[in-house]
MIDOSE-1310 file (N, C-alpha, C; in nm, 2 decimals, decimal comma, always signed):
residues 102
maiq	-4,66/-9,61/+25,62/-4,78/-9,56/+25,57/-4,77/-9,56/+25,41; -4,88/-9,59/+25,35/-4,88/-9,58/+25,21/-5,03/-9,58/+25,17; -5,06/-9,56/+25,04/-5,19/-9,56/+24,99/-5,17/-9,67/+24,86; -5,30/-9,70/+24,81/-5,30/-9,78/+24,70/-5,40/-9,72/+24,60
kdiq	-5,38/-9,72/+24,48/-5,48/-9,67/+24,38/-5,45/-9,69/+24,25; -5,55/-9,71/+24,16/-5,51/-9,73/+24,03/-5,46/-9,59/+23,97; -5,35/-9,59/+23,88/-5,30/-9,47/+23,82/-5,32/-9,49/+23,67; -5,37/-9,37/+23,61/-5,41/-9,37/+23,47/-5,27/-9,36/+23,39
esnv	-5,19/-9,27/+23,44/-5,07/-9,22/+23,35/-4,94/-9,26/+23,43; -4,83/-9,30/+23,37/-4,72/-9,34/+23,43/-4,60/-9,28/+23,35; -4,48/-9,29/+23,41/-4,36/-9,25/+23,34/-4,34/-9,35/+23,21; -4,40/-9,45/+23,20/-4,37/-9,54/+23,09/-4,49/-9,55/+22,98
gvgf	-4,58/-9,44/+23,02/-4,70/-9,41/+22,91/-4,82/-9,52/+22,92; -4,82/-9,60/+23,04/-4,95/-9,68/+23,06/-4,98/-9,66/+23,20; -5,12/-9,70/+23,24/-5,17/-9,70/+23,37/-5,14/-9,83/+23,45; -5,16/-9,84/+23,58/-5,16/-9,96/+23,65/-5,26/-9,97/+23,75
snsy	-5,30/-10,09/+23,77/-5,40/-10,10/+23,87/-5,33/-10,13/+24,01; -5,39/-10,08/+24,11/-5,34/-10,10/+24,25/-5,21/-10,06/+24,26; -5,16/-9,94/+24,22/-5,03/-9,90/+24,25/-5,00/-9,87/+24,38; -4,87/-9,90/+24,44/-4,83/-9,86/+24,56/-4,77/-9,71/+24,58
iris	-4,84/-9,63/+24,65/-4,80/-9,48/+24,64/-4,76/-9,46/+24,79; -4,64/-9,39/+24,79/-4,60/-9,34/+24,93/-4,52/-9,19/+24,91; -4,53/-9,12/+25,02/-4,46/-9,00/+25,02/-4,32/-9,03/+25,05; -4,23/-8,98/+24,96/-4,09/-9,02/+24,95/-3,99/-8,91/+25,03
ridi	-4,05/-8,80/+25,03/-3,99/-8,67/+25,09/-4,09/-8,57/+25,12; -4,06/-8,50/+25,23/-4,13/-8,37/+25,28/-4,03/-8,27/+25,31; -4,05/-8,16/+25,26/-3,96/-8,04/+25,29/-4,05/-7,95/+25,35; -4,00/-7,86/+25,45/-4,07/-7,75/+25,49/-3,97/-7,62/+25,46
rknl	-4,03/-7,52/+25,39/-3,94/-7,41/+25,37/-4,01/-7,28/+25,39; -3,94/-7,18/+25,42/-4,01/-7,04/+25,44/-3,99/-6,97/+25,32; -4,09/-6,89/+25,28/-4,09/-6,80/+25,18/-4,07/-6,65/+25,23; -3,94/-6,60/+25,21/-3,91/-6,48/+25,25/-3,94/-6,37/+25,16
hvee	-4,01/-6,40/+25,04/-4,05/-6,31/+24,95/-4,19/-6,25/+24,96; -4,25/-6,28/+25,06/-4,38/-6,24/+25,10/-4,37/-6,12/+25,21; -4,41/-6,01/+25,16/-4,38/-5,89/+25,24/-4,47/-5,88/+25,37; -4,60/-5,93/+25,36/-4,67/-5,92/+25,49/-4,63/-6,00/+25,60
sikw	-4,59/-6,11/+25,57/-4,53/-6,20/+25,67/-4,46/-6,31/+25,62; -4,40/-6,39/+25,70/-4,32/-6,50/+25,65/-4,42/-6,61/+25,64; -4,41/-6,67/+25,50/-4,50/-6,78/+25,48/-4,42/-6,92/+25,47; -4,47/-7,02/+25,54/-4,42/-7,13/+25,54/-4,49/-7,24/+25,44
hvfi	-4,42/-7,31/+25,37/-4,47/-7,41/+25,25/-4,42/-7,56/+25,29; -4,51/-7,65/+25,25/-4,47/-7,78/+25,26/-4,46/-7,85/+25,13; -4,35/-7,91/+25,09/-4,35/-7,97/+24,97/-4,34/-8,13/+24,99; -4,44/-8,19/+24,92/-4,45/-8,32/+24,94/-4,43/-8,39/+24,81
wvda	-4,32/-8,49/+24,80/-4,29/-8,57/+24,70/-4,35/-8,70/+24,70; -4,43/-8,75/+24,59/-4,50/-8,87/+24,60/-4,46/-8,96/+24,50; -4,41/-9,08/+24,53/-4,37/-9,18/+24,43/-4,47/-9,29/+24,41; -4,52/-9,34/+24,30/-4,61/-9,45/+24,26/-4,53/-9,57/+24,21
fiyk	-4,55/-9,68/+24,27/-4,47/-9,79/+24,22/-4,58/-9,89/+24,15; -4,55/-9,98/+24,08/-4,63/-10,08/+24,01/-4,69/-10,17/+24,13; -4,59/-10,20/+24,21/-4,62/-10,30/+24,33/-4,54/-10,24/+24,44; -4,58/-10,30/+24,57/-4,50/-10,26/+24,68/-4,35/-10,30/+24,69
ptwh	-4,26/-10,19/+24,67/-4,12/-10,22/+24,67/-4,07/-10,29/+24,81; -3,99/-10,38/+24,79/-3,93/-10,46/+24,92/-3,80/-10,38/+24,95; -3,76/-10,40/+25,09/-3,66/-10,31/+25,14/-3,51/-10,35/+25,07; -3,51/-10,46/+25,02/-3,36/-10,50/+24,95/-3,38/-10,50/+24,81
aqhe	-3,48/-10,45/+24,74/-3,48/-10,44/+24,61/-3,52/-10,31/+24,55; -3,44/-10,25/+24,45/-3,47/-10,12/+24,39/-3,59/-10,13/+24,29; -3,68/-10,06/+24,30/-3,79/-10,06/+24,20/-3,80/-9,91/+24,12; -3,82/-9,93/+23,99/-3,84/-9,79/+23,93/-3,97/-9,74/+23,96
varf	-3,98/-9,62/+23,97/-4,08/-9,52/+24,00/-4,18/-9,53/+23,89; -4,30/-9,56/+23,89/-4,39/-9,56/+23,77/-4,45/-9,43/+23,74; -4,45/-9,34/+23,86/-4,50/-9,20/+23,85/-4,43/-9,12/+23,96; -4,42/-9,01/+23,94/-4,36/-8,91/+24,04/-4,41/-8,78/+24,01
eyfk	-4,45/-8,72/+24,14/-4,51/-8,59/+24,14/-4,49/-8,51/+24,28; -4,49/-8,38/+24,28/-4,49/-8,33/+24,40/-4,59/-8,21/+24,42; -4,61/-8,17/+24,55/-4,72/-8,07/+24,57/-4,65/-7,97/+24,65; -4,69/-7,84/+24,65/-4,64/-7,72/+24,73/-4,78/-7,67/+24,80
idie	-4,77/-7,69/+24,93/-4,89/-7,65/+25,01/-4,85/-7,56/+25,12; -4,94/-7,46/+25,14/-4,93/-7,37/+25,27/-4,92/-7,46/+25,38; -4,84/-7,45/+25,48/-4,83/-7,52/+25,60/-4,96/-7,54/+25,68; -5,03/-7,43/+25,67/-5,15/-7,41/+25,76/-5,25/-7,51/+25,69
eifk	-5,25/-7,53/+25,57/-5,35/-7,65/+25,52/-5,30/-7,79/+25,57; -5,19/-7,82/+25,60/-5,16/-7,94/+25,65/-5,19/-7,96/+25,80; -5,18/-7,83/+25,87/-5,22/-7,84/+26,01/-5,38/-7,85/+26,04; -5,45/-7,82/+25,94/-5,60/-7,83/+25,94/-5,63/-7,99/+25,93
eegq	-5,55/-8,07/+25,88/-5,57/-8,21/+25,88/-5,56/-8,28/+26,01; -5,64/-8,39/+26,04/-5,62/-8,47/+26,16/-5,51/-8,57/+26,12; -5,45/-8,62/+26,24/-5,36/-8,71/+26,23/-5,27/-8,72/+26,36; -5,20/-8,84/+26,37/-5,13/-8,86/+26,50/-4,99/-8,79/+26,50
dfla	-4,94/-8,75/+26,36/-4,82/-8,68/+26,34/-4,82/-8,62/+26,21; -4,72/-8,54/+26,19/-4,71/-8,45/+26,07/-4,72/-8,54/+25,94; -4,65/-8,66/+25,94/-4,66/-8,75/+25,83/-4,81/-8,79/+25,80; -4,89/-8,83/+25,91/-5,02/-8,87/+25,89/-5,10/-8,76/+25,85
qcyn	-5,08/-8,63/+25,88/-5,15/-8,52/+25,84/-5,12/-8,50/+25,69; -5,00/-8,51/+25,64/-4,96/-8,51/+25,50/-5,06/-8,62/+25,42; -5,04/-8,73/+25,47/-5,13/-8,84/+25,40/-5,27/-8,80/+25,39; -5,33/-8,75/+25,50/-5,49/-8,72/+25,50/-5,52/-8,60/+25,40
wlha	-5,41/-8,51/+25,40/-5,43/-8,40/+25,28/-5,41/-8,46/+25,15; -5,32/-8,55/+25,14/-5,31/-8,62/+25,00/-5,45/-8,69/+24,97; -5,50/-8,76/+25,05/-5,63/-8,83/+25,03/-5,74/-8,73/+24,99; -5,73/-8,62/+25,03/-5,84/-8,52/+25,00/-5,82/-8,46/+24,87
qpdf	-5,71/-8,49/+24,80/-5,70/-8,43/+24,67/-5,76/-8,50/+24,56; -5,82/-8,45/+24,46/-5,90/-8,51/+24,35/-5,81/-8,63/+24,29; -5,69/-8,63/+24,27/-5,61/-8,72/+24,20/-5,61/-8,86/+24,28; -5,62/-8,85/+24,41/-5,62/-8,96/+24,52/-5,75/-9,00/+24,55
agak	-5,86/-8,95/+24,51/-5,98/-9,00/+24,55/-6,00/-9,14/+24,53; -6,05/-9,21/+24,62/-6,08/-9,36/+24,62/-5,95/-9,42/+24,66; -5,85/-9,38/+24,69/-5,72/-9,44/+24,75/-5,76/-9,50/+24,88; -5,68/-9,61/+24,89/-5,71/-9,68/+25,04/-5,56/-9,69/+25,10
ev	-5,57/-9,68/+25,22/-5,44/-9,70/+25,30/-5,41/-9,85/+25,31; -5,26/-9,85/+25,29/-5,22/-10,01/+25,29/-5,10/-9,99/+25,40
């Protein structure tokens, strides 16, 4: 799973067309500091590459960001599994409007 989209900003200071973007890591953590109840959060790390990396080559990440989401927001998304639900949530975010699945 991955998505493709133009990125306007990158780690090197320029944008790239048709960047290959994928979720590189997902963490699920509980927040014990909420007094009413235990809250679960999902942390999604997203990497954007200039082009699709191959399995045998290392490619520098053109852009990196992460999102912290209440797990209930992910469960609202449709998808065949938790990863698909995370990608569907990502598609709904303004920064990823117009992205296509690749």
